[in-house]
Phi, psi and omega in degrees: 000139181290165178298319180296321179293319178295319179299315180297318179294320179296317182288331180293337180283350170079176183289350178295348175293346186270023182301316183293314182291326175297318177297320178297320178296313181295321176294334181296338176301331184254340189245335182282149189282345185204162176296327178296320178295322178297316178299317181299316179299317180295312183297318186278321189258342181241302186297307185300308178293328181295327179297333177272331187270331180291127182251166178302323180297326179292318179293322177295321179299316179291324182296344176288349179266124178290336175294318176298315182297319178294319179298314181292325178295316178297312182294322178294318179297316179296323177296314181292335181298338177297339182292334179251018175287147175295138180072026181300134167228147184296322181296317179296319180294318179297323178297319178286324184294335180298336180294336181296306177294329177301312183288323179297318179294320177302312181295323180294313179296318179302313181295318181296316180294316184299318185273318191267344179226071188297315181297317177296324178297318179294320176296321178301313182296318178295321177296319179294320178298317177296320178298321178296320179294312181297316179299322179294314179297318178295318180296318178298314182295316184286319185288313183281356170285332182253338184236137182288135172290143015258044174303150181295129182297130171248129185287135180268060186207190183301324176257101185261338180297133186298314182296314181294318178297319178295326178294318177298317179296322179296320176296317177297324178299319178296320179296317182293312186290324191242001176231309184281311183299315180299335181265358182291138180259128176089152182293325182294318177296318178298318178297320179298317180288328173296320177295320177299317178298322179295319178297315180297316179297320178297320178299320178297315181297318183295334178291338184069016180275115190283317181294314175302323178294315179296320179295320179296317180294314182297317182287328174296316177299317178296320179297318177298320180293318180295328179268003179069026180266074190290326178296316178296324177296319178295319178296320179296318179296318179294316179296320178296318179295320179296315180297318179295320179297316178296322180295318182287326184275309186270326182077268178063222183289343179276350182300319179302328178296323177285323183289341179292344179061226181268006179052040178066011184299315183298318179293320178297311183297324180298316181292317181287328176297323177295323178292321177296317180296331180288327178226073189283335190269319180251342184074182182268354180089154187288346179266006183294158174283108185258032172262159178208159180256131180239135178292133179286152181285329181285132180299132178084353180283147179291159179299152179263138177264121177257130191276347181197173187290350182057037172192120182297323182293315178294322178296319178299318177293325179295315184284316187241005178072192181296326176301318179294319179295322177295319177295321177296318179298320178294319178297317180295321179298319179294316180294318179294327176296316177294320179296321178294320177297320177294321179297322178296333179272008177092012180235079184274357191303312186286331171298318181290320176300316179296317181297322175303312180297318182295321178293316181291332177291345176295323190241005179203166177093170179216285191266134171284329185253114184197163169298168185312124177203185189304325183294339174295333181269305190276348176241303186288334176296305178296325177298317179295320179293317179291326173297318178296323178298319178295318179296320178295328180296338178276351182242108184301333180291340182262355184297330180292349179283356182234080182293163185292323184211105178072179179213128178243108180297149181289000000 
């Protein structure tokens, strides 16, 4: 076969051929040593080949999803908001604008792999879950070798921030408990995945991040309720009540989590809310200076510099005003509708992963549009999967890719 013929045949198979490299990228959140390495893996193994493999037919297929259209409208609006930022320069705007095609290609490849290569997708998810477990164990071993416990765990990987890392682990925990574990064959596999879930839960606790822990507990309880597992729900409630009682009575290593109070969140939100109220319709643009000064609680201490609003919703309103916040609300409504439909069919995992991300976005995070970072995993990953479910629903040939309860590869 000629080179041109091989090229045509390779391209005809579409971007779903990138299942392995997509899995390597997602696993890199837990295993790669830095954010720069994660970006390099994405650019070289996913973005570059996808630019050759994505066809006009693939983009038209995605455009049939109103969730996709809302996502692209929101991201485009946020990109354009940089044009009215104070101190705008074209070079700075172009640097930020590159994140739009990066994220669009990621969502496109994700949807194609998820719908068109279901068995490979399931292997990918199990591989990512294993990577999360291995990354957690490595981080615990490396970090506590140099820092005395019970210091808050910092991940020795691309996502090092404790809050962000705990959010990623909470999303993986939902996948293990409500997608991978129900489909596991044999007691040994089930025991292995239960152990994996325990490692992930322990990693969340060790970070000392309160919102990811609360989100994980709440979404686990919701998952048990959706699956009618009332005994497990009762055990979870009893264990939670016992842990809370011990924390309040004994304190111990959990006392610092209570003593942190609101971690200056209320003061941060108050200042950024005032800025949003000053420019509610267009916002300050994505290139705005989103730092602020907060008075320290200790007398005589210098003011603290906060680098972002510590809330994705507030940040979206800051950058794009109320129109951007409205577009985000519409996108969430569309994704939650798909997630609820999947939960009714016995597959609540992606609804729960999304809810974990949405809860954690209340108290942390900033930009929806960025080069590869944690929000690509805990927010855009479930949104992309639920978008793919909607796209598959329009194609009767793809409906078998969404079984009623779990998935067992042949």
